[in-house]
Structure formats: C-alpha cells, structure tokens
DOMISE-279246 format. One line per 5 residues: number of its first residue (from 0); for each residue x, y, z of C-alpha. Coordinates in nm, 3 decimals, always signed. Layout:
N
NUM> X,Y,Z ~ ...
% end
This chain:
493
0> -3.952,+3.027,+4.384 ~ -3.906,+2.963,+4.001 ~ -3.929,+2.616,+3.864 ~ -3.980,+2.476,+3.524 ~ -4.193,+2.214,+3.466
5> -4.047,+1.928,+3.334 ~ -4.269,+1.651,+3.139 ~ -4.006,+1.416,+3.068 ~ -3.875,+1.226,+3.356 ~ -3.506,+1.216,+3.416
10> -3.322,+0.929,+3.499 ~ -3.329,+0.840,+3.895 ~ -3.274,+0.503,+4.017 ~ -3.238,+0.289,+4.299 ~ -2.975,-0.002,+4.354
15> -2.995,-0.404,+4.425 ~ -3.238,-0.678,+4.326 ~ -3.581,-0.676,+4.447 ~ -3.643,-0.962,+4.767 ~ -4.028,-1.026,+4.685
20> -4.230,-1.147,+4.388 ~ -4.592,-1.087,+4.363 ~ -4.834,-1.374,+4.238 ~ -5.082,-1.264,+3.975 ~ -5.417,-1.372,+4.017
25> -5.685,-1.177,+3.777 ~ -5.999,-1.047,+3.939 ~ -6.342,-0.980,+3.763 ~ -6.384,-0.649,+3.683 ~ -6.678,-0.708,+3.435
30> -6.971,-0.577,+3.684 ~ -7.149,-0.890,+3.586 ~ -7.307,-0.958,+3.934 ~ -7.484,-0.605,+3.907 ~ -7.878,-0.645,+3.888
35> -8.033,-0.565,+3.535 ~ -8.383,-0.516,+3.395 ~ -8.584,-0.786,+3.210 ~ -8.559,-0.587,+2.937 ~ -8.203,-0.515,+2.924
40> -8.134,-0.892,+3.022 ~ -8.365,-0.985,+2.721 ~ -8.095,-0.802,+2.477 ~ -7.814,-0.826,+2.629 ~ -7.521,-0.892,+2.394
45> -7.195,-1.096,+2.476 ~ -6.934,-0.881,+2.667 ~ -6.707,-0.675,+2.431 ~ -6.991,-0.632,+2.176 ~ -7.185,-0.430,+2.444
50> -6.978,-0.173,+2.535 ~ -7.147,-0.116,+2.887 ~ -7.126,-0.488,+2.958 ~ -6.739,-0.508,+2.987 ~ -6.627,-0.162,+3.130
55> -6.266,-0.309,+3.219 ~ -6.159,-0.539,+2.911 ~ -5.805,-0.502,+3.085 ~ -5.858,-0.667,+3.430 ~ -5.614,-0.597,+3.715
60> -5.400,-0.892,+3.805 ~ -5.254,-0.715,+4.141 ~ -5.164,-0.954,+4.401 ~ -5.002,-0.827,+4.742 ~ -4.652,-0.897,+4.794
65> -4.592,-1.165,+5.067 ~ -4.665,-1.017,+5.416 ~ -4.698,-1.050,+5.766 ~ -4.929,-0.939,+6.074 ~ -4.736,-0.668,+6.253
70> -4.789,-0.363,+6.504 ~ -4.590,-0.056,+6.452 ~ -4.489,+0.088,+6.812 ~ -4.388,+0.422,+6.965 ~ -4.410,+0.635,+6.652
75> -4.535,+0.993,+6.599 ~ -4.850,+0.864,+6.393 ~ -5.042,+1.108,+6.126 ~ -5.355,+0.937,+6.052 ~ -5.437,+1.145,+5.733
80> -5.767,+1.245,+5.932 ~ -5.634,+1.535,+6.097 ~ -5.531,+1.335,+6.393 ~ -5.196,+1.332,+6.533 ~ -5.103,+1.047,+6.784
85> -4.816,+1.056,+6.983 ~ -4.639,+0.739,+7.091 ~ -4.864,+0.595,+6.898 ~ -4.993,+0.215,+6.787 ~ -5.040,+0.064,+6.426
90> -5.169,-0.264,+6.375 ~ -5.189,-0.419,+6.053 ~ -5.357,-0.778,+6.011 ~ -5.380,-0.945,+5.717 ~ -5.272,-0.614,+5.505
95> -5.524,-0.424,+5.636 ~ -5.521,-0.150,+5.914 ~ -5.674,-0.312,+6.226 ~ -5.620,-0.086,+6.492 ~ -5.478,+0.289,+6.557
100> -5.428,+0.411,+6.913 ~ -5.224,+0.499,+7.195 ~ -4.945,+0.371,+7.380 ~ -5.190,+0.138,+7.564 ~ -5.308,-0.050,+7.264
105> -5.241,-0.399,+7.310 ~ -5.037,-0.616,+7.064 ~ -5.224,-0.935,+6.960 ~ -5.036,-1.250,+6.950 ~ -4.863,-1.339,+6.657
110> -4.783,-1.011,+6.540 ~ -4.426,-0.878,+6.469 ~ -4.364,-0.555,+6.663 ~ -4.171,-0.301,+6.461 ~ -3.992,-0.054,+6.669
115> -4.051,+0.274,+6.541 ~ -3.959,+0.505,+6.856 ~ -3.842,+0.858,+6.798 ~ -3.968,+0.807,+6.436 ~ -4.323,+0.915,+6.220
120> -4.522,+0.714,+6.046 ~ -4.811,+0.838,+5.806 ~ -5.041,+0.679,+5.507 ~ -4.828,+0.591,+5.193 ~ -4.835,+0.904,+4.969
125> -5.063,+0.908,+4.672 ~ -4.944,+1.082,+4.353 ~ -5.220,+1.182,+4.198 ~ -5.079,+1.335,+3.874 ~ -4.785,+1.115,+3.762
130> -4.654,+1.031,+3.395 ~ -4.410,+0.781,+3.509 ~ -4.428,+0.476,+3.258 ~ -4.583,+0.683,+2.990 ~ -4.272,+0.916,+2.976
135> -4.043,+0.696,+3.153 ~ -3.645,+0.716,+3.202 ~ -3.458,+0.720,+3.008 ~ -3.636,+1.006,+2.847 ~ -3.559,+0.950,+2.472
140> -3.818,+0.987,+2.188 ~ -3.913,+0.620,+2.110 ~ -4.040,+0.598,+2.485 ~ -4.215,+0.912,+2.520 ~ -4.575,+0.773,+2.516
145> -4.778,+1.000,+2.694 ~ -4.963,+1.197,+2.427 ~ -5.158,+1.086,+2.171 ~ -5.122,+1.419,+2.012 ~ -5.300,+1.318,+1.673
150> -5.649,+1.487,+1.716 ~ -5.781,+1.733,+1.983 ~ -6.029,+1.467,+2.130 ~ -5.835,+1.114,+2.173 ~ -6.062,+1.024,+2.487
155> -6.048,+0.693,+2.305 ~ -5.700,+0.618,+2.412 ~ -5.604,+0.437,+2.744 ~ -5.273,+0.559,+2.957 ~ -5.254,+0.187,+3.082
160> -5.151,+0.073,+2.745 ~ -4.859,+0.334,+2.726 ~ -4.719,+0.218,+3.084 ~ -4.392,+0.073,+3.038 ~ -4.365,-0.110,+3.440
165> -3.974,-0.125,+3.406 ~ -3.957,+0.266,+3.468 ~ -3.693,+0.310,+3.692 ~ -3.904,+0.626,+3.808 ~ -4.139,+0.388,+3.986
170> -3.851,+0.267,+4.222 ~ -3.736,+0.606,+4.315 ~ -4.084,+0.714,+4.363 ~ -4.139,+0.438,+4.637 ~ -3.817,+0.552,+4.803
175> -4.024,+0.866,+4.876 ~ -4.296,+0.701,+5.042 ~ -4.492,+0.681,+4.695 ~ -4.748,+0.365,+4.761 ~ -5.034,+0.466,+4.445
180> -5.015,+0.700,+4.177 ~ -5.267,+0.771,+3.915 ~ -5.087,+0.763,+3.576 ~ -5.249,+1.022,+3.319 ~ -5.193,+1.093,+2.964
185> -5.057,+1.407,+2.879 ~ -5.222,+1.758,+2.833 ~ -5.194,+1.845,+2.443 ~ -5.565,+1.764,+2.404 ~ -5.895,+1.890,+2.490
190> -5.978,+1.506,+2.569 ~ -5.627,+1.304,+2.650 ~ -5.769,+0.960,+2.712 ~ -5.810,+0.784,+3.038 ~ -5.635,+0.788,+3.308
195> -5.521,+0.451,+3.524 ~ -5.411,+0.403,+3.925 ~ -5.177,+0.171,+4.016 ~ -4.988,-0.011,+4.299 ~ -4.631,+0.113,+4.309
200> -4.498,-0.286,+4.308 ~ -4.264,-0.405,+4.059 ~ -4.432,-0.577,+3.794 ~ -4.345,-0.752,+3.456 ~ -4.731,-0.626,+3.326
205> -4.893,-0.322,+3.363 ~ -5.198,-0.553,+3.501 ~ -5.025,-0.657,+3.775 ~ -4.946,-0.291,+3.889 ~ -5.348,-0.223,+3.822
210> -5.524,-0.082,+4.172 ~ -5.839,-0.362,+4.157 ~ -6.143,-0.163,+4.082 ~ -6.035,+0.195,+4.091 ~ -6.217,+0.401,+3.892
215> -6.124,+0.521,+3.588 ~ -6.066,+0.914,+3.494 ~ -6.020,+1.121,+3.169 ~ -5.814,+1.385,+3.118 ~ -5.908,+1.691,+2.979
220> -5.707,+1.997,+2.949 ~ -5.839,+2.351,+2.911 ~ -5.627,+2.672,+2.869 ~ -5.299,+2.728,+2.646 ~ -5.196,+2.366,+2.564
225> -5.483,+2.254,+2.314 ~ -5.490,+2.571,+2.149 ~ -5.107,+2.578,+2.103 ~ -5.041,+2.240,+1.977 ~ -5.347,+2.254,+1.746
230> -5.385,+2.599,+1.661 ~ -5.036,+2.611,+1.497 ~ -5.161,+2.341,+1.238 ~ -5.419,+2.547,+1.085 ~ -5.674,+2.356,+1.301
235> -5.947,+2.391,+1.586 ~ -5.907,+2.494,+1.830 ~ -5.684,+2.753,+1.778 ~ -5.826,+2.978,+2.068 ~ -6.016,+2.977,+2.436
240> -6.356,+2.984,+2.276 ~ -6.272,+2.691,+2.032 ~ -6.147,+2.467,+2.310 ~ -6.481,+2.516,+2.455 ~ -6.672,+2.471,+2.107
245> -6.465,+2.141,+2.091 ~ -6.571,+2.014,+2.458 ~ -6.909,+2.118,+2.369 ~ -6.926,+1.877,+2.035 ~ -6.777,+1.601,+2.201
250> -7.024,+1.587,+2.460 ~ -7.316,+1.634,+2.233 ~ -7.210,+1.333,+2.032 ~ -7.126,+1.135,+2.356 ~ -7.504,+1.223,+2.444
255> -7.619,+1.102,+2.132 ~ -7.436,+0.780,+2.150 ~ -7.557,+0.706,+2.493 ~ -7.937,+0.778,+2.388 ~ -7.901,+0.540,+2.082
260> -7.778,+0.253,+2.305 ~ -8.044,+0.329,+2.563 ~ -8.307,+0.316,+2.318 ~ -8.181,-0.035,+2.169 ~ -8.166,-0.176,+2.501
265> -8.532,-0.055,+2.571 ~ -8.667,-0.171,+2.244 ~ -8.458,-0.416,+2.062 ~ -8.516,-0.321,+1.710 ~ -8.247,-0.353,+1.476
270> -7.878,-0.382,+1.517 ~ -7.720,-0.223,+1.830 ~ -7.525,+0.061,+1.731 ~ -7.164,+0.053,+1.643 ~ -6.894,+0.080,+1.922
275> -6.737,+0.438,+1.930 ~ -6.426,+0.432,+2.183 ~ -6.399,+0.787,+2.202 ~ -6.805,+0.832,+2.284 ~ -6.785,+0.530,+2.523
280> -6.533,+0.746,+2.744 ~ -6.728,+1.032,+2.738 ~ -7.075,+0.829,+2.801 ~ -6.906,+0.691,+3.104 ~ -6.822,+1.064,+3.212
285> -7.192,+1.135,+3.161 ~ -7.329,+0.836,+3.363 ~ -7.083,+0.911,+3.626 ~ -6.857,+0.617,+3.613 ~ -6.565,+0.775,+3.478
290> -6.391,+1.105,+3.690 ~ -6.308,+1.432,+3.518 ~ -5.946,+1.502,+3.584 ~ -5.930,+1.867,+3.425 ~ -5.572,+2.012,+3.355
295> -5.659,+2.368,+3.402 ~ -5.461,+2.696,+3.514 ~ -5.659,+3.001,+3.543 ~ -5.973,+3.046,+3.781 ~ -6.204,+3.182,+3.493
300> -6.160,+2.886,+3.319 ~ -6.216,+2.672,+3.600 ~ -6.538,+2.827,+3.605 ~ -6.605,+2.787,+3.253 ~ -6.506,+2.406,+3.249
305> -6.789,+2.384,+3.567 ~ -7.066,+2.596,+3.349 ~ -6.975,+2.279,+3.097 ~ -7.029,+2.047,+3.367 ~ -7.353,+2.191,+3.459
310> -7.490,+2.216,+3.109 ~ -7.435,+1.832,+3.019 ~ -7.487,+1.680,+3.369 ~ -7.153,+1.553,+3.471 ~ -6.942,+1.666,+3.762
315> -6.558,+1.749,+3.766 ~ -6.362,+1.554,+3.999 ~ -6.060,+1.758,+4.019 ~ -5.853,+2.058,+3.877 ~ -5.515,+1.981,+3.807
320> -5.217,+2.208,+3.861 ~ -5.484,+2.448,+3.947 ~ -5.249,+2.759,+4.030 ~ -5.544,+2.997,+4.073 ~ -5.765,+2.745,+4.267
325> -5.714,+3.017,+4.553 ~ -5.941,+3.265,+4.393 ~ -6.228,+3.049,+4.397 ~ -6.168,+2.816,+4.670 ~ -6.527,+2.872,+4.806
330> -6.708,+2.762,+4.454 ~ -6.466,+2.438,+4.406 ~ -6.549,+2.343,+4.787 ~ -6.916,+2.381,+4.686 ~ -6.893,+2.197,+4.376
335> -6.692,+1.915,+4.565 ~ -6.404,+1.949,+4.314 ~ -6.034,+1.887,+4.458 ~ -5.744,+2.097,+4.351 ~ -5.436,+1.927,+4.267
340> -5.134,+2.193,+4.323 ~ -4.814,+2.236,+4.274 ~ -4.620,+2.477,+4.558 ~ -4.366,+2.626,+4.388 ~ -4.422,+2.610,+4.003
345> -4.516,+2.917,+3.813 ~ -4.445,+3.139,+3.556 ~ -4.307,+2.912,+3.299 ~ -4.605,+2.992,+3.041 ~ -4.852,+3.289,+3.100
350> -5.154,+3.117,+3.243 ~ -4.897,+2.995,+3.499 ~ -4.822,+3.343,+3.597 ~ -5.042,+3.421,+3.897 ~ -4.957,+3.125,+4.132
355> -4.868,+3.186,+4.458 ~ -4.721,+2.941,+4.731 ~ -5.004,+3.000,+4.946 ~ -5.226,+2.811,+4.718 ~ -5.292,+2.507,+4.916
360> -5.323,+2.663,+5.246 ~ -5.588,+2.927,+5.094 ~ -5.795,+2.637,+4.922 ~ -5.788,+2.425,+5.234 ~ -5.974,+2.703,+5.441
365> -6.295,+2.657,+5.247 ~ -6.542,+2.446,+5.444 ~ -6.542,+2.132,+5.254 ~ -6.234,+2.179,+5.041 ~ -6.003,+1.923,+4.895
370> -5.659,+2.054,+4.862 ~ -5.413,+1.796,+4.711 ~ -5.025,+1.871,+4.624 ~ -4.904,+1.646,+4.321 ~ -4.624,+1.608,+4.112
375> -4.613,+1.588,+3.724 ~ -4.275,+1.494,+3.728 ~ -4.039,+1.206,+3.811 ~ -3.816,+1.394,+4.082 ~ -4.042,+1.614,+4.236
380> -4.247,+1.272,+4.307 ~ -3.980,+1.189,+4.551 ~ -4.001,+1.469,+4.755 ~ -4.380,+1.534,+4.792 ~ -4.341,+1.537,+5.166
385> -4.131,+1.858,+5.110 ~ -4.372,+2.026,+4.861 ~ -4.620,+2.014,+5.130 ~ -4.381,+2.139,+5.387 ~ -4.318,+2.425,+5.165
390> -4.682,+2.506,+5.135 ~ -4.737,+2.486,+5.484 ~ -4.477,+2.733,+5.566 ~ -4.598,+2.978,+5.288 ~ -4.956,+2.928,+5.459
395> -4.815,+3.058,+5.795 ~ -4.632,+3.311,+5.678 ~ -4.959,+3.429,+5.535 ~ -5.147,+3.390,+5.886 ~ -5.279,+3.089,+5.830
400> -5.198,+2.841,+6.057 ~ -5.195,+2.456,+5.905 ~ -5.126,+2.169,+6.129 ~ -4.882,+1.893,+6.038 ~ -5.147,+1.637,+6.099
405> -5.420,+1.809,+5.856 ~ -5.140,+1.899,+5.594 ~ -5.039,+1.514,+5.570 ~ -5.374,+1.465,+5.419 ~ -5.274,+1.654,+5.103
410> -5.045,+1.409,+4.992 ~ -5.292,+1.096,+5.157 ~ -5.648,+1.097,+5.243 ~ -5.737,+1.391,+5.031 ~ -5.538,+1.285,+4.713
415> -5.711,+0.943,+4.759 ~ -6.065,+1.168,+4.774 ~ -5.933,+1.313,+4.388 ~ -5.890,+0.993,+4.235 ~ -6.209,+0.802,+4.344
420> -6.006,+0.522,+4.628 ~ -6.055,+0.688,+4.962 ~ -6.276,+0.394,+5.102 ~ -5.958,+0.181,+5.048 ~ -5.679,+0.407,+5.133
425> -5.519,+0.716,+5.196 ~ -5.557,+0.718,+5.565 ~ -5.471,+0.493,+5.872 ~ -5.819,+0.389,+5.997 ~ -5.947,+0.038,+6.053
430> -6.032,-0.141,+5.751 ~ -5.789,+0.039,+5.521 ~ -5.531,-0.119,+5.296 ~ -5.232,-0.119,+5.509 ~ -5.020,+0.147,+5.326
435> -4.802,+0.282,+5.552 ~ -4.438,+0.463,+5.577 ~ -4.218,+0.480,+5.848 ~ -4.028,+0.824,+5.829 ~ -3.658,+0.863,+6.003
440> -3.807,+1.215,+6.127 ~ -4.119,+1.463,+6.102 ~ -4.173,+1.373,+5.715 ~ -4.200,+1.773,+5.699 ~ -3.844,+1.802,+5.781
445> -3.585,+1.850,+5.462 ~ -3.379,+1.584,+5.638 ~ -3.652,+1.323,+5.677 ~ -3.604,+1.019,+5.445 ~ -3.891,+0.697,+5.425
450> -3.683,+0.435,+5.620 ~ -3.990,+0.149,+5.532 ~ -4.257,+0.144,+5.284 ~ -4.535,-0.081,+5.327 ~ -4.797,-0.165,+5.080
455> -5.122,-0.402,+5.148 ~ -4.878,-0.457,+5.452 ~ -4.579,-0.577,+5.271 ~ -4.262,-0.418,+5.287 ~ -4.178,-0.277,+4.956
460> -3.855,-0.048,+5.032 ~ -3.614,-0.039,+5.318 ~ -3.357,+0.202,+5.325 ~ -3.130,+0.007,+5.528 ~ -3.191,-0.313,+5.374
465> -3.061,-0.354,+4.999 ~ -3.320,-0.671,+4.930 ~ -3.586,-0.399,+4.952 ~ -3.414,-0.152,+4.757 ~ -3.515,-0.288,+4.394
470> -3.372,-0.261,+4.032 ~ -3.607,-0.263,+3.742 ~ -3.527,-0.520,+3.500 ~ -3.393,-0.227,+3.255 ~ -3.107,-0.178,+3.495
475> -3.013,-0.486,+3.565 ~ -2.675,-0.557,+3.420 ~ -2.602,-0.195,+3.350 ~ -2.273,-0.059,+3.477 ~ -2.303,+0.232,+3.746
480> -2.585,+0.114,+3.894 ~ -2.523,+0.092,+4.284 ~ -2.633,+0.259,+4.622 ~ -2.357,+0.486,+4.576 ~ -2.418,+0.586,+4.215
485> -2.780,+0.617,+4.253 ~ -2.977,+0.934,+4.131 ~ -3.205,+0.960,+4.391 ~ -3.342,+1.297,+4.509 ~ -3.226,+1.409,+4.856
490> -3.538,+1.377,+5.034 ~ -3.573,+1.015,+4.908 ~ -3.235,+0.909,+5.004
% end
C-alpha cells in the first residue's frame, strides 16, 4: 500500500455544541517540594532566574469535565495489558479505574450502570505523534506553526506555544477514540523544539489541555529532512555527516552550559551564567528530565543516534516513523527504545523506501519491545484502531500471530510508555485515569465506531447524543456544519 504523508491537517469536523465545560485550576509544576542540598539552598535564585528552579513556567490548568461514578458491564474488555475479559466489568470511581473483572464483579452502590453488552471496551487511544493545533485546520499558511525552520537547532521553542486549541481536528480525533496526544514540532530541524502532551478536551487555552506533570520531550530529526531543508541554503547540515556533527556540537554546548551552572551552584562565586533557552532543553535531555523523541527512518541512522546517545550519556525514548525498525528490533528492545510506526506509509521519499507492513509485528517479537502505532496526520488519528488492525493482519500473513488483546497495547499502554505517562494512563488497571472507549464492535473491524469516549471518567463524546459531539469555537456560526455535513473518516463516524 502506498500513501503520502500529509503534514498539513485536512478539515474534519463534527457537529453540535459541547454540553460540558471544564473548570480551570492551576496545578503547581514548580517542583519546589523537592529536597535540595544546603549549598544549593543557600545559593538558590528566584524562580525564573535559575533555569532549574522552575522547569514548567507554563503550568497546566487542566481539570476534568463533570463526571459520575459508573460501572461499564457486559462488554468484551481489552485492558491494554495483554488481557481480554469476556462479559467484563469496568468500575470507575472519582475519575479513576477502581476495578476490572469478570461478570461476577459486584457493582458498588451509587454507581450508574452502563450497559455495554455486545460491544467492546478499551483504554483511550493515545496518539504519540500529532501536529494537531500546530498544523490546524484550515490548513492555511497563516496557521502553519509547526516548524521553526530558522536554524538547524531550535531546541529553544516549545510546541505548546503554537497550539491553537480551536483546531477542529481535536474533536474528530476524539470521535475516533483518542483521549491523549503528544503534540510535536515538525521535522525540519536537527532539534525542532519541545513536545507537549495534552488531554483531548475542548479548551480555550493550551494550558487547559496540558496533561498535568507529563514529561516534556524534545523533537529531533535525522536523515533527509534537515539536510534537505538547510543544505539547499548553502548552510550546514547539507549531508548525513553534517547532521551528526550538528547533534554532537549541540550536546557539547549543552554539557558546558550544565557544568557552568553546576559549578556556580557549588561555589556561589560571581554572577550566575546567563540563561540560554536552547541549552536548557538539551541540558534537560542530559539529566534525563526531557525525553528524546527522534524522527528517524533508517536502521543504520537509528544505530548512529544510539551511539550519539551513548557518547553523551542520555537515552532515546522513541524513534518515530521508524520504517526500518524491524531490522534492529532486538537492539531497540535491549536499549528500551520504543518504535513509533505507521503500518502502510512508505515510499514517499528514499529513506521511506524499505518499509514493510509487518514492521510492528516484527518489532513486537523482540522480548521487552515497545511497538507503537502513531498517526502524524489529522485524518489517520481518527482511525488508529484500523491502522493497528492492518498491522496485525500483515503480521499474521507472515506467520506472526499477534492476539488482539496484545495489539491494542500499540495504541494504549505502549503508547503511554513512549511518552512517559504509563503510570497514569494507557491501560485499564486500578488507580489509572479512567480514559475509556466503548466501541460499537470489535475495534479491529473497519465497521467499529467509538460509541462513547470517557476522559478521566467524564463523557466527552457520545455518537448518539449531539450534546457530546462538540464544535470548536472556530466552527460555531459557520454554514454547512452539522451531522450530515461532517467530514469525518468512516472509522470515526
């Protein structure tokens, strides 16, 4: 199958006004409660002067939508932990998963019973590679905010400062079961900037969507993109070796920056170093607080990036697109690196030529592996369940029998691991956030549609109730928007 990757989202909308609105409460993300050494306490600068004193100056104001305690009963449940429960029960209390069990699981008093007989229940889908909000619909030049392509190294920019919360793509993604997304800068640069993880709820501000305390990532890109974008301007990098020299130079500068701050905190001599936003991000990579989300197609280039990580003492969290991940699946598993992949996208440039639809199934075979299916597209995000189904089918044709209860992890629990939020969401386990999708049929069927979508236990989409089929503010009042006119992918209707 041949598909071209579309970086600019297409217009995709759903109808009617949203019935609920979120409250806004600011959460403290300063980390000020962490213990400090006496010497560091004595030389501490006010937050905003010492770059390490306030790691998130734009804290989340996310608060769950109104919710109620409930018990979803009678469905086939895929937990996201390789478990399938027939006639299962999922109990949600105070926005968290309380119990997951079989038909004999008692329903606590005061819990509304949701009858899901004949249907399927999964964790909410997590799209680990999205440009919604930074390349929003409508896809016009004035709203194309995903690539700060002014320098090969723009680690100083943050994707959250380009997010347009009114992007109708958030609504259509939710109609496809997507509850959480990582929004990334584009891939023009060696270092494209910081990613941000968001909850897929309507919001006036990006802070109102921001996943509380989710770790930041930095978008890196290897291969053709940086050398094509900058080499044509007679500047470096123009080649693969220029790419690698650029990564190394940037991390050398970040090491120096980190060391100068460490020395000043230890001695207190003189004035503190001048803050440098670019080096702050990369110093966060070096100390492990910021994850590396690395756009990389070819196996040989992934191996080089792993060597660079070893040289500077950081780890790569995930390779994105990872078309040749199947060629070094054991090495990725050993290093604890996730492979975030498509199923059918290949051939749209030379580095994408050697893709196979069995990629995810082959990666999944390595012990300790982390196979993930992602979108990178405003339409594909609406049908990630079908993209997984295609990968499973390709694997089975090759003799790799992946069970459905395992494959669902590629867009749930493994996806959560890939962006550092697996302790909060991605599976139906007691204590996790109640991000839940009730499907009309087996989610690996092309006929399956998300009937209801819950985020933190709050109903945020209902296919049968127009009150829970939101329009963004951008769409309100515009002609032609409605249930009949909605341009939603078939799998998300």
